[in-house]
C-alpha atoms as a printed R data frame, in Angstrom:
    type eleno elety resid chain resno       x       y       z
1   ATOM     1    CA   UNK     A     1 132.208   3.367 122.177
2   ATOM     2    CA   UNK     A     2 132.350   6.273 124.582
3   ATOM     3    CA   UNK     A     3 135.754   7.813 123.970
4   ATOM     4    CA   UNK     A     4 136.730   8.939 127.458
5   ATOM     5    CA   UNK     A     5 139.166  11.816 127.678
6   ATOM     6    CA   UNK     A     6 142.629  10.292 128.300
7   ATOM     7    CA   UNK     A     7 143.480  12.940 130.893
8   ATOM     8    CA   UNK     A     8 140.695  11.659 133.155
9   ATOM     9    CA   UNK     A     9 142.281   8.205 133.331
10  ATOM    10    CA   UNK     A    10 145.674   9.864 133.855
11  ATOM    11    CA   UNK     A    11 144.329  11.987 136.722
12  ATOM    12    CA   UNK     A    12 142.903   8.905 138.424
13  ATOM    13    CA   UNK     A    13 146.240   7.109 138.156
14  ATOM    14    CA   UNK     A    14 148.063  10.167 139.536
15  ATOM    15    CA   UNK     A    15 145.747  10.587 142.552
16  ATOM    16    CA   UNK     A    16 147.554  10.555 145.899
17  ATOM    17    CA   UNK     A    17 144.524  10.663 148.209
18  ATOM    18    CA   UNK     A    18 140.912   9.509 148.215
19  ATOM    19    CA   UNK     A    19 139.833  13.166 148.051
20  ATOM    20    CA   UNK     A    20 141.471  13.376 144.620
21  ATOM    21    CA   UNK     A    21 139.011  10.710 143.433
22  ATOM    22    CA   UNK     A    22 135.837  12.468 144.592
23  ATOM    23    CA   UNK     A    23 135.235  14.400 141.374
24  ATOM    24    CA   UNK     A    24 135.927  11.304 139.270
25  ATOM    25    CA   UNK     A    25 133.347   9.231 141.154
26  ATOM    26    CA   UNK     A    26 130.916  12.142 140.774
27  ATOM    27    CA   UNK     A    27 131.583  11.918 137.022
28  ATOM    28    CA   UNK     A    28 130.714   8.218 137.199
29  ATOM    29    CA   UNK     A    29 127.375   9.050 138.844
30  ATOM    30    CA   UNK     A    30 126.689  11.599 136.103
31  ATOM    31    CA   UNK     A    31 127.678   9.156 133.364
32  ATOM    32    CA   UNK     A    32 125.458   6.347 134.662
33  ATOM    33    CA   UNK     A    33 122.536   8.764 134.888
34  ATOM    34    CA   UNK     A    34 123.206  10.265 131.444
35  ATOM    35    CA   UNK     A    35 122.515   6.969 129.670
36  ATOM    36    CA   UNK     A    36 119.045   6.649 131.204
37  ATOM    37    CA   UNK     A    37 117.138   9.436 129.337
38  ATOM    38    CA   UNK     A    38 118.168   8.163 125.857
39  ATOM    39    CA   UNK     A    39 117.211   4.601 126.766
40  ATOM    40    CA   UNK     A    40 113.908   5.703 128.309
41  ATOM    41    CA   UNK     A    41 113.042   7.923 125.338
42  ATOM    42    CA   UNK     A    42 113.462   4.960 122.987
43  ATOM    43    CA   UNK     A    43 111.372   2.758 125.282
44  ATOM    44    CA   UNK     A    44 108.610   5.365 125.696
45  ATOM    45    CA   UNK     A    45 108.400   5.719 121.901
46  ATOM    46    CA   UNK     A    46 107.208   2.110 121.606
47  ATOM    47    CA   UNK     A    47 103.435   2.086 121.206
48  ATOM    48    CA   UNK     A    48 101.405   0.243 123.878
49  ATOM    49    CA   UNK     A    49 101.323  -3.495 123.218
50  ATOM    50    CA   UNK     A    50 103.896  -3.335 120.417
51  ATOM    51    CA   UNK     A    51 107.513  -4.504 120.305
52  ATOM    52    CA   UNK     A    52 107.416  -6.165 123.702
53  ATOM    53    CA   UNK     A    53 110.822  -7.803 123.204
54  ATOM    54    CA   UNK     A    54 112.477  -4.433 122.629
55  ATOM    55    CA   UNK     A    55 110.674  -2.927 125.612
56  ATOM    56    CA   UNK     A    56 111.730  -5.770 127.908
57  ATOM    57    CA   UNK     A    57 115.412  -5.532 127.007
58  ATOM    58    CA   UNK     A    58 115.609  -1.740 127.242
59  ATOM    59    CA   UNK     A    59 113.768  -1.761 130.570
60  ATOM    60    CA   UNK     A    60 116.168  -4.365 131.971
61  ATOM    61    CA   UNK     A    61 119.131  -2.177 131.020
62  ATOM    62    CA   UNK     A    62 117.539   0.985 132.480
63  ATOM    63    CA   UNK     A    63 116.964  -0.726 135.829
64  ATOM    64    CA   UNK     A    64 120.614  -1.765 135.950
65  ATOM    65    CA   UNK     A    65 121.824   1.726 134.969
66  ATOM    66    CA   UNK     A    66 119.793   3.074 137.889
67  ATOM    67    CA   UNK     A    67 121.529   0.532 140.090
68  ATOM    68    CA   UNK     A    68 124.957   1.504 138.710
69  ATOM    69    CA   UNK     A    69 124.205   5.127 139.544
70  ATOM    70    CA   UNK     A    70 123.286   4.020 143.071
71  ATOM    71    CA   UNK     A    71 126.472   1.964 143.368
72  ATOM    72    CA   UNK     A    72 128.605   4.915 142.260
73  ATOM    73    CA   UNK     A    73 126.853   7.159 144.798
74  ATOM    74    CA   UNK     A    74 127.475   4.564 147.518
75  ATOM    75    CA   UNK     A    75 131.157   4.461 146.553
76  ATOM    76    CA   UNK     A    76 131.468   8.249 146.751
77  ATOM    77    CA   UNK     A    77 129.817   8.273 150.172
78  ATOM    78    CA   UNK     A    78 132.061   5.421 151.316
79  ATOM    79    CA   UNK     A    79 135.177   7.355 150.289
80  ATOM    80    CA   UNK     A    80 133.979  10.388 152.258
81  ATOM    81    CA   UNK     A    81 132.463  12.501 149.480
82  ATOM    82    CA   UNK     A    82 128.902  13.717 148.841
83  ATOM    83    CA   UNK     A    83 126.964  12.982 145.632
84  ATOM    84    CA   UNK     A    84 125.605  16.095 143.887
85  ATOM    85    CA   UNK     A    85 122.473  15.299 141.902
86  ATOM    86    CA   UNK     A    86 119.937  18.130 142.333
87  ATOM    87    CA   UNK     A    87 121.263  20.804 139.999
88  ATOM    88    CA   UNK     A    88 120.856  21.671 136.294
89  ATOM    89    CA   UNK     A    89 124.525  20.887 135.554
90  ATOM    90    CA   UNK     A    90 123.893  17.252 136.501
91  ATOM    91    CA   UNK     A    91 121.873  16.765 133.306
92  ATOM    92    CA   UNK     A    92 123.856  16.575 130.048
93  ATOM    93    CA   UNK     A    93 122.805  18.495 126.973
94  ATOM    94    CA   UNK     A    94 121.186  16.250 124.362
95  ATOM    95    CA   UNK     A    95 122.379  15.752 121.684
96  ATOM    96    CA   UNK     A    96 126.005  15.792 122.689
97  ATOM    97    CA   UNK     A    97 128.791  13.764 124.266
98  ATOM    98    CA   UNK     A    98 128.142  11.935 127.505
99  ATOM    99    CA   UNK     A    99 130.020  13.046 130.636
100 ATOM   100    CA   UNK     A   100 133.772  12.457 130.273
101 ATOM   101    CA   UNK     A   101 133.315  11.885 126.543
102 ATOM   102    CA   UNK     A   102 135.429  13.510 123.878
103 ATOM   103    CA   UNK     A   103 133.420  16.130 121.991
104 ATOM   104    CA   UNK     A   104 134.100  14.716 118.521
105 ATOM   105    CA   UNK     A   105 133.255  11.215 119.685
106 ATOM   106    CA   UNK     A   106 129.898   9.570 120.291
107 ATOM   107    CA   UNK     A   107 126.963  12.003 120.146
108 ATOM   108    CA   UNK     A   108 123.943  10.894 122.163
109 ATOM   109    CA   UNK     A   109 120.451  12.288 121.661
110 ATOM   110    CA   UNK     A   110 116.847  11.671 122.692
111 ATOM   111    CA   UNK     A   111 115.295   9.760 119.796
112 ATOM   112    CA   UNK     A   112 112.574   7.275 118.988
113 ATOM   113    CA   UNK     A   113 113.485   3.596 118.950
114 ATOM   114    CA   UNK     A   114 115.083   2.249 115.789
115 ATOM   115    CA   UNK     A   115 117.604  -0.449 114.976
116 ATOM   116    CA   UNK     A   116 119.943   2.339 113.846
117 ATOM   117    CA   UNK     A   117 119.775   4.033 117.266
118 ATOM   118    CA   UNK     A   118 120.499   0.694 118.928
119 ATOM   119    CA   UNK     A   119 123.547   0.065 116.723
120 ATOM   120    CA   UNK     A   120 124.936   3.586 116.391
121 ATOM   121    CA   UNK     A   121 124.280   4.814 119.932
122 ATOM   122    CA   UNK     A   122 123.264   2.215 122.504
123 ATOM   123    CA   UNK     A   123 125.795  -0.435 121.496
124 ATOM   124    CA   UNK     A   124 128.503   2.207 121.259
125 ATOM   125    CA   UNK     A   125 127.723   3.380 124.801
126 ATOM   126    CA   UNK     A   126 128.062  -0.146 126.169
127 ATOM   127    CA   UNK     A   127 130.843  -1.421 123.888
128 ATOM   128    CA   UNK     A   128 133.537  -3.349 125.798
129 ATOM   129    CA   UNK     A   129 137.247  -2.827 125.251
130 ATOM   130    CA   UNK     A   130 137.375  -6.211 123.491
131 ATOM   131    CA   UNK     A   131 133.907  -7.348 122.354
132 ATOM   132    CA   UNK     A   132 133.464 -11.082 122.020
133 ATOM   133    CA   UNK     A   133 132.584 -12.008 118.434
134 ATOM   134    CA   UNK     A   134 129.865 -14.604 117.930
135 ATOM   135    CA   UNK     A   135 128.356 -16.148 114.840
136 ATOM   136    CA   UNK     A   136 126.235 -13.558 113.003
137 ATOM   137    CA   UNK     A   137 127.926 -10.775 114.981
138 ATOM   138    CA   UNK     A   138 129.692  -8.191 112.852
139 ATOM   139    CA   UNK     A   139 133.371  -7.567 113.459
140 ATOM   140    CA   UNK     A   140 133.940  -4.634 115.813
141 ATOM   141    CA   UNK     A   141 136.368  -1.812 115.184
142 ATOM   142    CA   UNK     A   142 139.456  -1.675 117.323
143 ATOM   143    CA   UNK     A   143 138.957   0.808 120.168
144 ATOM   144    CA   UNK     A   144 141.188   3.869 120.038
145 ATOM   145    CA   UNK     A   145 140.315   5.561 123.311
146 ATOM   146    CA   UNK     A   146 139.661   4.650 126.929
147 ATOM   147    CA   UNK     A   147 136.391   2.846 127.642
148 ATOM   148    CA   UNK     A   148 133.992   3.004 130.569
149 ATOM   149    CA   UNK     A   149 135.455  -0.291 131.760
150 ATOM   150    CA   UNK     A   150 138.984   1.117 131.715
151 ATOM   151    CA   UNK     A   151 137.787   4.145 133.687
152 ATOM   152    CA   UNK     A   152 136.291   1.921 136.378
153 ATOM   153    CA   UNK     A   153 139.337  -0.353 136.477
154 ATOM   154    CA   UNK     A   154 141.621   2.660 136.975
155 ATOM   155    CA   UNK     A   155 139.331   3.868 139.759
156 ATOM   156    CA   UNK     A   156 139.326   0.410 141.303
157 ATOM   157    CA   UNK     A   157 143.127   0.211 141.258
158 ATOM   158    CA   UNK     A   158 143.488   3.577 142.996
159 ATOM   159    CA   UNK     A   159 140.998   2.639 145.693
160 ATOM   160    CA   UNK     A   160 143.049  -0.512 146.278
161 ATOM   161    CA   UNK     A   161 146.217   1.592 146.497
162 ATOM   162    CA   UNK     A   162 144.918   4.489 148.595
163 ATOM   163    CA   UNK     A   163 142.030   3.329 150.760
164 ATOM   164    CA   UNK     A   164 142.250   1.779 154.224
165 ATOM   165    CA   UNK     A   165 140.553  -1.580 154.737
166 ATOM   166    CA   UNK     A   166 137.627   0.179 156.437
167 ATOM   167    CA   UNK     A   167 136.541   3.101 154.276
168 ATOM   168    CA   UNK     A   168 136.279   6.546 155.926
169 ATOM   169    CA   UNK     A   169 132.741   7.526 154.852
170 ATOM   170    CA   UNK     A   170 129.601   7.598 157.006
171 ATOM   171    CA   UNK     A   171 128.160   4.078 156.749
172 ATOM   172    CA   UNK     A   172 124.644   5.321 157.605
173 ATOM   173    CA   UNK     A   173 124.502   6.988 154.169
174 ATOM   174    CA   UNK     A   174 124.784   3.671 152.343
175 ATOM   175    CA   UNK     A   175 121.705   2.907 150.250
176 ATOM   176    CA   UNK     A   176 120.252  -0.548 149.657
177 ATOM   177    CA   UNK     A   177 116.832  -1.633 148.450
178 ATOM   178    CA   UNK     A   178 116.218  -5.394 148.299
179 ATOM   179    CA   UNK     A   179 112.700  -4.737 146.947
180 ATOM   180    CA   UNK     A   180 114.185  -3.158 143.795
181 ATOM   181    CA   UNK     A   181 117.715  -4.546 143.486
182 ATOM   182    CA   UNK     A   182 119.280  -7.867 144.488
183 ATOM   183    CA   UNK     A   183 121.197  -7.532 147.754
184 ATOM   184    CA   UNK     A   184 124.258  -9.177 146.216
185 ATOM   185    CA   UNK     A   185 124.360  -6.399 143.588
186 ATOM   186    CA   UNK     A   186 123.460  -3.255 145.567
187 ATOM   187    CA   UNK     A   187 125.006  -3.605 149.009
188 ATOM   188    CA   UNK     A   188 126.542  -1.355 151.691
189 ATOM   189    CA   UNK     A   189 130.091  -0.308 150.839
190 ATOM   190    CA   UNK     A   190 131.928  -0.291 154.137
191 ATOM   191    CA   UNK     A   191 135.248  -1.976 153.356
192 ATOM   192    CA   UNK     A   192 137.755  -1.636 150.537
193 ATOM   193    CA   UNK     A   193 136.744  -5.103 149.364
194 ATOM   194    CA   UNK     A   194 133.122  -3.939 149.055
195 ATOM   195    CA   UNK     A   195 134.155  -1.088 146.745
196 ATOM   196    CA   UNK     A   196 136.176  -3.479 144.563
197 ATOM   197    CA   UNK     A   197 133.241  -5.894 144.278
198 ATOM   198    CA   UNK     A   198 130.784  -3.068 143.558
199 ATOM   199    CA   UNK     A   199 132.890  -1.771 140.671
200 ATOM   200    CA   UNK     A   200 133.074  -5.304 139.258
201 ATOM   201    CA   UNK     A   201 129.260  -5.381 139.178
202 ATOM   202    CA   UNK     A   202 129.171  -2.205 137.071
203 ATOM   203    CA   UNK     A   203 131.864  -3.405 134.655
204 ATOM   204    CA   UNK     A   204 130.425  -6.878 134.142
205 ATOM   205    CA   UNK     A   205 126.809  -5.778 133.732
206 ATOM   206    CA   UNK     A   206 127.812  -3.220 131.129
207 ATOM   207    CA   UNK     A   207 130.528  -5.084 129.247
208 ATOM   208    CA   UNK     A   208 130.508  -8.717 130.351
209 ATOM   209    CA   UNK     A   209 133.819 -10.455 130.994
210 ATOM   210    CA   UNK     A   210 136.681 -11.093 128.583
211 ATOM   211    CA   UNK     A   211 135.540 -14.723 128.283
212 ATOM   212    CA   UNK     A   212 131.753 -14.586 128.516
213 ATOM   213    CA   UNK     A   213 128.854 -12.331 127.503
214 ATOM   214    CA   UNK     A   214 127.210 -13.004 130.852
215 ATOM   215    CA   UNK     A   215 127.163 -10.244 133.462
216 ATOM   216    CA   UNK     A   216 127.352 -12.394 136.595
217 ATOM   217    CA   UNK     A   217 127.770 -16.125 136.364
218 ATOM   218    CA   UNK     A   218 126.322 -18.476 133.794
219 ATOM   219    CA   UNK     A   219 122.759 -18.121 135.160
220 ATOM   220    CA   UNK     A   220 122.683 -14.325 134.982
221 ATOM   221    CA   UNK     A   221 121.651 -11.973 132.179
222 ATOM   222    CA   UNK     A   222 123.884 -10.993 129.322
223 ATOM   223    CA   UNK     A   223 125.852  -7.766 129.630
224 ATOM   224    CA   UNK     A   224 124.174  -4.665 128.179
225 ATOM   225    CA   UNK     A   225 126.231  -4.672 124.998
226 ATOM   226    CA   UNK     A   226 125.087  -8.178 124.062
227 ATOM   227    CA   UNK     A   227 121.452  -7.496 124.993
228 ATOM   228    CA   UNK     A   228 121.464  -4.573 122.579
229 ATOM   229    CA   UNK     A   229 123.194  -6.774 119.999
230 ATOM   230    CA   UNK     A   230 120.203  -9.115 120.266
231 ATOM   231    CA   UNK     A   231 117.974  -6.190 119.238
232 ATOM   232    CA   UNK     A   232 120.320  -5.318 116.384
233 ATOM   233    CA   UNK     A   233 120.270  -8.880 115.059
234 ATOM   234    CA   UNK     A   234 116.626  -9.569 115.841
235 ATOM   235    CA   UNK     A   235 117.699 -12.878 117.380
236 ATOM   236    CA   UNK     A   236 118.401 -14.005 120.927
237 ATOM   237    CA   UNK     A   237 121.918 -15.014 121.937
238 ATOM   238    CA   UNK     A   238 122.036 -18.620 123.126
239 ATOM   239    CA   UNK     A   239 124.597 -21.199 124.185
240 ATOM   240    CA   UNK     A   240 125.933 -23.046 121.135
241 ATOM   241    CA   UNK     A   241 128.514 -25.812 121.502
242 ATOM   242    CA   UNK     A   242 129.352 -25.577 117.795
243 ATOM   243    CA   UNK     A   243 130.328 -21.892 117.986
244 ATOM   244    CA   UNK     A   244 133.886 -20.733 118.665
245 ATOM   245    CA   UNK     A   245 132.994 -18.714 121.765
246 ATOM   246    CA   UNK     A   246 130.204 -21.033 122.891
247 ATOM   247    CA   UNK     A   247 127.326 -18.735 121.894
248 ATOM   248    CA   UNK     A   248 125.546 -17.680 118.734
249 ATOM   249    CA   UNK     A   249 122.646 -15.473 117.678
250 ATOM   250    CA   UNK     A   250 120.551 -18.477 116.735
251 ATOM   251    CA   UNK     A   251 117.808 -18.337 119.359
252 ATOM   252    CA   UNK     A   252 114.244 -17.101 119.121
253 ATOM   253    CA   UNK     A   253 113.381 -14.193 116.856
254 ATOM   254    CA   UNK     A   254 112.884 -10.741 118.376
255 ATOM   255    CA   UNK     A   255 110.394  -9.343 115.889
256 ATOM   256    CA   UNK     A   256 110.377  -5.595 115.283
257 ATOM   257    CA   UNK     A   257 107.288  -3.758 114.037
258 ATOM   258    CA   UNK     A   258 108.267  -0.379 112.570
259 ATOM   259    CA   UNK     A   259 104.636   0.731 112.780
260 ATOM   260    CA   UNK     A   260 104.683   0.096 116.520
261 ATOM   261    CA   UNK     A   261 106.891   3.137 117.180
262 ATOM   262    CA   UNK     A   262 105.822   6.757 117.549
263 ATOM   263    CA   UNK     A   263 107.802   9.030 115.219
264 ATOM   264    CA   UNK     A   264 109.282  11.406 117.786
265 ATOM   265    CA   UNK     A   265 110.845  14.700 116.797
266 ATOM   266    CA   UNK     A   266 114.498  14.216 117.836
267 ATOM   267    CA   UNK     A   267 115.746  16.088 120.888
268 ATOM   268    CA   UNK     A   268 112.538  17.965 121.636
269 ATOM   269    CA   UNK     A   269 113.032  21.069 123.806
270 ATOM   270    CA   UNK     A   270 110.344  22.697 125.945
271 ATOM   271    CA   UNK     A   271 111.141  26.073 124.401
272 ATOM   272    CA   UNK     A   272 110.164  24.767 120.949
273 ATOM   273    CA   UNK     A   273 106.564  24.105 122.043
274 ATOM   274    CA   UNK     A   274 103.857  26.789 121.667
275 ATOM   275    CA   UNK     A   275 103.431  28.938 124.762
276 ATOM   276    CA   UNK     A   276 100.294  28.064 126.718
277 ATOM   277    CA   UNK     A   277  99.627  24.897 124.715
278 ATOM   278    CA   UNK     A   278  98.449  21.734 126.430
279 ATOM   279    CA   UNK     A   279 101.504  19.871 125.198
280 ATOM   280    CA   UNK     A   280 103.852  22.448 126.739
281 ATOM   281    CA   UNK     A   281 102.001  22.153 130.054
282 ATOM   282    CA   UNK     A   282 102.358  18.373 129.777
283 ATOM   283    CA   UNK     A   283 106.090  18.733 129.060
284 ATOM   284    CA   UNK     A   284 106.495  20.985 132.096
285 ATOM   285    CA   UNK     A   285 104.695  18.358 134.176
286 ATOM   286    CA   UNK     A   286 107.074  15.702 132.879
287 ATOM   287    CA   UNK     A   287 110.157  17.759 133.686
288 ATOM   288    CA   UNK     A   288 108.784  18.678 137.120
289 ATOM   289    CA   UNK     A   289 108.457  14.961 137.917
290 ATOM   290    CA   UNK     A   290 111.913  14.267 136.482
291 ATOM   291    CA   UNK     A   291 113.482  17.083 138.509
292 ATOM   292    CA   UNK     A   292 111.636  15.919 141.636
293 ATOM   293    CA   UNK     A   293 113.155  12.495 141.045
294 ATOM   294    CA   UNK     A   294 116.641  14.038 140.963
295 ATOM   295    CA   UNK     A   295 115.960  15.986 144.159
296 ATOM   296    CA   UNK     A   296 114.687  12.794 145.784
297 ATOM   297    CA   UNK     A   297 117.810  10.882 144.758
298 ATOM   298    CA   UNK     A   298 120.010  13.697 146.056
299 ATOM   299    CA   UNK     A   299 118.335  13.501 149.464
300 ATOM   300    CA   UNK     A   300 118.469   9.689 149.398
301 ATOM   301    CA   UNK     A   301 122.240   9.668 148.893
302 ATOM   302    CA   UNK     A   302 122.890  12.502 151.319
303 ATOM   303    CA   UNK     A   303 121.654  11.039 154.562
304 ATOM   304    CA   UNK     A   304 118.088   9.868 153.863
305 ATOM   305    CA   UNK     A   305 118.477   6.372 152.381
306 ATOM   306    CA   UNK     A   306 114.952   5.464 153.462
307 ATOM   307    CA   UNK     A   307 113.645   7.821 150.731
308 ATOM   308    CA   UNK     A   308 114.711   5.551 147.860
309 ATOM   309    CA   UNK     A   309 111.414   3.677 147.591
310 ATOM   310    CA   UNK     A   310 109.300   6.824 147.331
311 ATOM   311    CA   UNK     A   311 111.763   8.351 144.871
312 ATOM   312    CA   UNK     A   312 111.721   5.327 142.579
313 ATOM   313    CA   UNK     A   313 107.924   5.472 142.825
314 ATOM   314    CA   UNK     A   314 108.089   8.718 140.840
315 ATOM   315    CA   UNK     A   315 109.198   6.629 137.851
316 ATOM   316    CA   UNK     A   316 105.594   5.447 137.484
317 ATOM   317    CA   UNK     A   317 104.342   9.032 137.116
318 ATOM   318    CA   UNK     A   318 107.265   9.797 134.801
319 ATOM   319    CA   UNK     A   319 106.349   6.895 132.530
320 ATOM   320    CA   UNK     A   320 102.649   7.788 132.333
321 ATOM   321    CA   UNK     A   321 103.424  11.417 131.478
322 ATOM   322    CA   UNK     A   322 106.080  10.449 128.922
323 ATOM   323    CA   UNK     A   323 103.708   8.047 127.187
324 ATOM   324    CA   UNK     A   324 101.125  10.839 126.865
325 ATOM   325    CA   UNK     A   325 103.780  13.091 125.342
326 ATOM   326    CA   UNK     A   326 104.882  10.460 122.851
327 ATOM   327    CA   UNK     A   327 101.283   9.978 121.691
328 ATOM   328    CA   UNK     A   328 100.854  13.745 121.109
329 ATOM   329    CA   UNK     A   329 101.459  15.275 117.653
330 ATOM   330    CA   UNK     A   330 104.144  17.967 117.576
331 ATOM   331    CA   UNK     A   331 102.488  21.318 116.764
332 ATOM   332    CA   UNK     A   332 103.739  22.633 113.435
333 ATOM   333    CA   UNK     A   333 105.833  19.549 112.629
334 ATOM   334    CA   UNK     A   334 103.633  17.219 110.546
335 ATOM   335    CA   UNK     A   335 104.425  13.538 110.930
336 ATOM   336    CA   UNK     A   336 106.187  13.956 114.265
337 ATOM   337    CA   UNK     A   337 105.133  13.455 117.864
338 ATOM   338    CA   UNK     A   338 106.592  15.059 120.981
339 ATOM   339    CA   UNK     A   339 109.346  13.261 122.869
340 ATOM   340    CA   UNK     A   340 110.275  13.865 126.526
341 ATOM   341    CA   UNK     A   341 112.980  16.517 126.898
342 ATOM   342    CA   UNK     A   342 114.506  15.560 130.286
343 ATOM   343    CA   UNK     A   343 115.217  19.167 131.281
344 ATOM   344    CA   UNK     A   344 115.703  20.572 134.761
345 ATOM   345    CA   UNK     A   345 112.482  22.334 135.709
346 ATOM   346    CA   UNK     A   346 110.773  23.648 138.812
347 ATOM   347    CA   UNK     A   347 107.450  25.545 138.783
348 ATOM   348    CA   UNK     A   348 108.121  29.255 138.425
349 ATOM   349    CA   UNK     A   349 111.323  28.790 136.440
350 ATOM   350    CA   UNK     A   350 111.559  30.649 133.117
351 ATOM   351    CA   UNK     A   351 111.424  28.347 130.106
């Protein structure tokens, strides 16, 4: 799991004003964003038409991580802060710990899809404090550090303690988008109760509840951890009245074709590509689109909520460019292709 620095939880609990929470909510925005490039890299490494089950599950998680980032930005605006998204420091260094993570803990990189990456990285990112154990599910280690869920619960408790019923932020900065996200999941955060409910959405979609693997209600999707566990097991999780917790990995197979994955060189950097090469130009194009997306999100959450649709539209260009990269052999590295680097880049910047 992500081993969150204990002092961060302590600082949240010691906060005496909403202003003292601003930097912690900013960290939440950065954390939710930081999971997206690793997930997307794995998804982009899947060859067209292959491993559709893996693609579907990863895509579903990415969409929800984007929503969690939006929720966290809405919370920061509601408390009176301002999300900061359009700067190089917003992007973590891959491979390395995620924001708030302890350095010796989970190391997250940009790698091609594999069952090992799912188990050793993706499931660790999403691991609940107390994972539910189902038939055919391996026993989980006891957590030793604070989890993402504990971070959000501490934040939730302090908002309950410190915030007025009507939150002080500018309500016109609240972002919603019914065309992309269900209105009961991404909604304006105006009152204290709204902030509490919004944090519950993030916790439950990532970890599930202490009694169920579902994110919201019995007709919703499973929490991220259990969706990734389906990929690990190669079987879907289904209701099972004979199982102790009411579910087992006894549903349909999720077949995995190893040949349906591009072999990406791990953690590709733009600087490692030959100067003037077509692949370096393509990488710069990718990072220009990615950086434009961050600038668009920054504007969206700082007074221009109507920009969200156009900003999300950049994801289409990002995907097309990433897929071209993943299909391109890495110059000088036989057997490897080029993965997207997710670096901050604007035309004219030195590489």
